[in-house]
N, C-alpha and C positions, 0 to 999 in steps of 0.2 A: 722660798718667797711666799709671803702671805697675800693671797688675792681675795680674801674674804671681804664682803661688802654688806652694807645695811641700808635701810631707807626709813624715812619718817612717814607715818600714815597721815598725810595732809588732807585737808578738805577736798582738794582737787582729786586726789587719789580715791577717796571714799565716794565722791560724786561720780567719777568716771566708772568705777566698778559697778555701781548701781545701774548706770545707763548701759553699760556693756551687758549686764544680766538681762535687762529689758530687751535690748537688741537681739541677744541670743534667743530669748524666748519667742520673739517675733519671727525670726528666721526658722526656728524649729517648727512653728505653727503655720507657716506659709503653706498654701496648697501645693501639693506635689504636681508639677507640670513637667513631665519627663523630657520632652523635646526642648522646651525653653531652658530647663535647668541644665541639661547636657550641654547645650550651646553656651549658656552663661558660664558654666563651670570651666569649659574648655578655654573660653576667652579670659576668665579670671586667672587660671593657672598660667596661661601664656603671658599675661600681663605681669603676674608675680615674677615669672622667670626673667622677663625682659627688664623690669625695673630693678630686680636684685642685681642683674649684670650691669645695669646702668650706674648703680651706686658705685661700682668699681671702675667706671669710666667707659663702659660699652656705649657705642654711639648709634646702634640700630634703632629703627622706627618699627612700630607695631606691624605695619603693612609688609615689612620685609621678612617677617618671620611667621606670618599667619598660617602658612602652609608647610611649616617645617616638619619633616617626616623622619629624618635620621641624622646621624652624626658624620655623614660622609662629606659635608661641605668643606671646601678648602679655607673658608673664612673662619678665623679663630673666634670672632665675635658671635657667629652663628652657632659654633660648637658650644660656647659658653652658655648661650640661652637654651639650647637643646638639652645640655647636661642638667641644668637646674630644673627644666621642665620634667625630665625623667625622674629626678629625685622627688619633686612635688607629687607627681602621679603615684609614686611608690608610697610616700607618706600618707596620702589620702586613701590608700588601699589597706592600710594597717588596721587591725581591730582596736577597739577601745582598751585603755589601760595596758597597752603594750609597754613593757619595761624598757627603758633606755639603758644600753650597755656601752662598753668601749667599742664593741663590734659595730654598734649602731653609728657611732661617730665616724669610724673608719669607713663604713659603707657610704655614708653621706659624702665623705671626701672622694671616694672612688667615683661616685656619680659626678661630682662637680669637676674633677680634673681628668675625666676620661678623654683620652686623645689630646690632652693639653700638656701633660707632664708624664715623665717616666716614674716619678716618685709619688705614686697614688696609693692611698690606703695605709700610709705609714706616718707615724709622728716624726717630726724632725729630729735629727741626731747631731745638730750643730747649732751654735748660738744664732740668735736672730734679733732684729730690732725693727721698730716701726719708724719710718722716716717721713718727713714732709716732702712736698714736691720739689723743694730746693735741696734735698739730700741731707737734711739735718735730722739726726736721731732724736726722737722725742720720747721714746719709751724702749727700754731694754727688757726684752721678754725673759721669762724664767729659763734657766739652763735646761737642756734636754734631760738631765738626770732627775729633775723634779717633776717632769710632765706626768708620769704614771700616778704619782701621789695626788697631784693637783686635779687631774681628770677624775680620779676615783672620789675625791672629796666633792667635786662638782656633782657627780652622779648621785652621791649619797644625799646631797642637799636637794636635788630634784626629787628624789624618791621619798624623803622623809619630811621635807619642808612643809609647814602648815599655811604658807601664804596662799592667797587666791591664785588660781591657775595662770591667769594673765600676768600677774606680778611675778610668779615663779618663772615664767617664760622670759620676762624682761631681765630678771637677775641672772638667769642662766646665760642669756646672750651676752650680757656685759662681762660676766666672769670668764666666759669662753674666749672672748676677744682679748682679755688680759693674759690668759694662759697662752694664747697664740700657738697652738700645738703643731701647726703645719708651716712649711716654708711658703706656701701659696694657697689661696682659697679659703682663708680663715673667715673673712667677712661673709662669703656665700654660705659656708658651712654653718656659721653661727646663726644666720637668719633661718636656715633650714632646721637647725636644732630647735629654735623657738617654735617654728611651725609644727615640728614633730611633737613637742610638749603639748601645744594647744590641741592638736588632733588626738593624741593618745589619751588626753585627760578630758575629752568631751567638748572642746572649744574649737573644732575644725570649721564651724559655720558652713557645713555642707560643701566646702571647697569653693565658696562663692565670694570670699572677701579677699581683697588685694591690699595687704598692709604695705607691701614694698613700694607701691606707687607714692604713698604718703611720705615714706622715708626718703625716697629719691627726690621728691619735691622739696624736702627739708634736709637735704644731704649735709650742708655745712653745719647745721645745728646738731645733727646726728653724730657726726665725727667729733665735734667739739665736746659733746657729752661723753662719748666713749673715751676721750683722751683725759678725762678727769682723773687726777691722781689720788684724791682722797677716797676714803672708804664709804662715805655717805653718797649714795647714788640716787637720792630722791628725785633729782631733776631728770635723770635718765628714765626712771620708772614712770614719771609723769608723762614724759615724751612718748614712751612706748604705749602706755594706756591710751593716750590721745590718738596715736596712729591706729590702734585697733578700733577704738570707738568711731572715729570719723570714717574709716574704711567700711566698717560694718553698717553704719547708718546710710552711707552712700549706696551700698549694695541693696539694702532694704528699699530705698527710694526707687532704684531702677527696677527691682523685682515687682514692687507694688504697682508700678506704672504699666506692667504687662497684664492685660486683662484676660486674654485667651490665647490658646496655642494655635499656630498656623503651621502648615506643612513645611514651610521654609525654616522654621525655628530649629530644626535638627541640623541645618547646614552650617558650615564654617562661615565666619563673618564676611570674608571676601566673596564667597559664592552667593551669599545673600545680597551683597551689593551688586554683583553682576546681574542677578535677577531684577533688582530694582532699576538698574540702567536700562535693561531690555524693556521692562514694563513702561518706563517713562517715554521711550523712543519707539516702541512697537517692534522695530526691526533694526538690528545693528550689525556691523561688520566686526571682525576680529580687531582690525586697526582702530576702530572707534573705542572698543573696550580697552585696548592696550594704552590708548592715550590717557585713560583715567587711572591707570596703574603703572605709571612710567618707571617706578623703582622695582617692579616685579619682573623677573625673567619671563620671556615668551613661553618657555617650556612649562612653567608653573601655571600660567594663564590657560594654555592649551589643555593642561591636565584638569583644571577646574571646569572648563567647558565640557570636556569629555564626561566627567562625573555628573554634571548637571543634565547632560543628554541621557546618560545611562539611567539616571534616577527618574527620568521623565519630567523634568522641570522645563527644559527648553528643547527646541528642535532646530536642526540645521537645514538650511535651504541652499542646495547647490553643493558641488564637490570641489570647486576650484578655490584659489586664493581669494576670490571675490565672494565666497559663500557668506550668507547672512544667517542671523540667529533671531528666533522669536520665541515667545512663551508658548508652551504646549498646554492645550486645554486639559484640565485635570478634573 
């Protein structure tokens, strides 16, 4: 099966590439504020993980996974988000110009499907198809016998292609979804492959940009463009560039609005919010805090409070269930 594709260099594509280059330079030159950047990066990678899972139908909200620590949850949806988060952390730890291999793609699949399937890290060995929600097959994927050749051709294109990095990432994502090498997890792995290409070729944006949120918010258009049967994928390339550009400009705006570091900038978002609640009300009970986070398990909130006490941000008054919490002088 021939899954090769091409695009036309439209005015939109040229303009968006120029603006992405400007945005990249701005992010590269922004002052390094370690605590702010660490907190912002954690939130960005978490949102990337959540929205990538949401594109596939995951229904979790950001407050439900802010404190996600491991893959032991019984919730399949939390496992999905945690797995993508681990993959993204790995991607953003790799050195520049790291070559993408077959093992890279299989490793990404192992991350994505860990604890969700027994068939992890292996290309499919049976026919497959993409179906509508009504069960109608809209695309017959290449037979298993063709997968090694198609994947190797894709990797060669990534390695030797002369396109701009962001365009190369878009083309690779589209082609990967057409190859559809796994029985499950292709969408998540395809988006991670795009992220890997961007990071390895110098466009990781310091891990501060959430492209997946834009894609999730334009999910119908994204799927429609991926379903295109013709070889000209100009519209998909334009969509992908728009996602990168708008996400990057949004990150810049948020970072530029932060003028100086505060001690709380190193904290997870929910812990920052707990401190803000205590600051507003001077002294609060656990029940008062719990009412503000009704979707979060009590055990997670208790853990947040213990960590805030341990780090010297708040103090506990009393030892009973009626104990109160207030800010600690720093």
